[in-house]
N, C-alpha and C positions, 0 to 999 in steps of 0.2 A: 760794826761786827755783831753787836747785840741784835740789831734790827734784822740782819741777815739770818742769824740763828733762829729768831722768832719766826721769820718768814718761812723757813724750812720746816720747823716743828709744827707750825700751824697749817701747813699745806695739806690738802685732803689726800694727796698721793703719798705722803710721808710714811704712813703705816704700811702701805702696799709695797713700797720699795724695801722697807725693813724686813718684811716677811719674805720677799723675793731673795734677799741676800742670805738669809738663813736657809732657804730651800736649796740655793746653789751650793752652800757649804755642806748640806746633807748629801747632795749628789756627788760632791767631792770624795766622800767616804765610800763611794761605789756600792750603795746599799743593795743593788739588784744582783750583784755578783756573789757577795758573801754578807749574809745578814749579821749585823752586830747589835745585840740588845742594848748596849750602852749608847750607841749613836742613835738608835731609834727612840729611846726614852729621852735623850738629849733633844732630839728634834721636837717631840711633843712639848717638853718643858720650855724650849726656846720660843716656840710660837706663842704659847700662852703668856710667857714672861715678857715678850716684846710688846704685846698688846696691853699687858698690865702696866708696864712702866710708862708707856706713851699716854695712857689714860690718866695715870697718877700725876704725871708732869702737867697735864692739862687740868689737874685738880678735879677729876671726875671719880666719884665713889665706885663706879662699876669696875675700876681697876683692881679693887680689892678682891672681887670675886675671881677673876682670872689669876690673881696672885696666888690663890690657894692651889689652883691646878699647877701653876708654874713651880711652886715650892716642892710639890710631890715629884715632878719630873726632874728638876735640877738636883734634888737631894739624891735620888736614886742613881742618876748618871754619875754624880761625883763620887759616890760610895764604890761604884763599879770601877772607877778610875783611880781609887786609892787616895782621893783628895778629901780626907776627913774633915779638915777645917772648913773647906769650902761647902761641904754637905750639911754640917751641923746647923748653921743659921737657918737652913730651909725649914726645919722643924719649928723653929721659933717664928719664922716668917708666916707660916700657916696660921698659927694662933694670933699673931699680930694683925693679920689681915681681917680676922673675925672682929677683933677690937676696933680696927679701923672702919669697918662697915658701920658699926654702931656710932662711934664718935664723930665720923665725917658726916653722917646723916643728920646729926644734931647741930652741925656747925656749917650750914650752907648759906651762900649769898643768894640774892634774888634770882641770879641766872643759873642756879643749881650747881655752882662750883664751890669747893671747900674754902673756908676763910683761913687765911695764912697768919701764922704768928711769928714774931721776932724772938730770937734766942737772947736772953739776958745773961749777965755775968754768973748768976746763981746757977742757971741750967747748964751753962758752959762748963762750969767746975764739975757738976754732977756728971756730965757727959764724959769728961776726961777721966774721972775716977772709974766710971762704968767701963770705959775702953780698956784701961789698964787691967782691971779685974778680969775682963773677958779674955784678954790675951793670955794671962797666966792660967786661967781655967782651961783654956784650950791645950796649953802645954801639958798640964796635968792629965787631961782626958786622953790626949794622944798617947801618953805613957802608959796609962791604965789599959787602954785598948790594944797596946803593943803593936801599933801600926808602924810599918817600915816606910819612913820618909827620908829623903835626902835633906841636908841642912837647908837648902833653898826651899824645898817644899814645906818643911816644918815652920820656918820663920814666916814664909808667905801665908801659909794656912792659918797661922796664929793671928796675924793682923787682918786677914780676910774675915775670920770669925769675929774678932773684936769690932772691926769697923761695921760689919754687917749687922750685928746686934744693936749697936748704938744708932747707926743711920736709920735702921727700920723703926726703932722706937721714936726717934725724932720726926720721921715721916708720918707715923700714925698720930703723933701729937701735933702735927700740922706746923712744925718749925721749918722755915725755909733753909736753914743751915744744913739740913740733912743732905741736900744735893751736893754740897762740897765733899762730904764724906763718901758719897757714892762715886764721885769722880776718882778719888784715890783708890777705893776698892776695885773699881772696874779696871783700872790700869793693872792692878796686881793680878786680878783673875785672868785677864787676857794673857799676861806673861806666863802664868802657871799653866794654863791649858795649852799654850803653844809648847811648853816644856814637856807636858804629859800627852801631847799629840791628840788633842780633841778639837778639831777645827770648828765644830758646830758651836760649842760653848764659847770658843775664842771669838768667833764672828759675832755671836749674840751679844757678848760683852763689849765689843767694839761699838756696836750700835747703842748699847746701854751707856757707854761713855759719852757719846754725842747727846743722848737723850738726857743725861744728867746735867750736862752743860746747858741744854735747852730748859731744863727744869729750874736751874738757878735763875736764868733770865725771866722765865715766866712767873715764878713765885716771887722773885724780888720786885718785879714790876707791879704784881698785884698787891704787895705791901704798901705801895705808894697811893693806891686807890682806896677811897672810902668804901667800907662794906655796908651791906644793907640786909 
């Protein structure tokens, strides 16, 4: 199964298929009959985001550049849809990608891919504390902003916010464990955007879900190889 996932993720047609699926989701919203700003921005963010995560899973620093464009698009679209928790991490992602550009450039292997790190017990404990703090911060922020959310939206947004903050930090710090958190987050975002009727982002995160699984396989395999 791992070899199959790696074969798909490494196939040169993989990015094109991902982009095609998001384009089909955009057409599903019937953009030529009635223009919807939220869906148009979602489409822009989805294309940039797809290419970003594919490149990051392949340990390519260029993914951080596209990540900044994706963060803008996804944040705007989620705000328009009322998903505050899903939008807030994007502001953080933008800054994190700037940090990633610098630190990944300093930690490359001979084939120009980033060196992978393993998460030890100390960093795992810090990650857990950071996650809990981020969840409660989002609850507080949602209350301050007086955003109307159903219970499902509130709980899901809180964990999306927390997982996104922690997973992005671990990704920029080059810890392979980040991809496990992205898997959980992607499942939650897919459910939330189906609930709030945004097929573009739902499709985008379904692809993200597979890509996160591919990221786990790619990064864990790279941990077993000596770096140079």
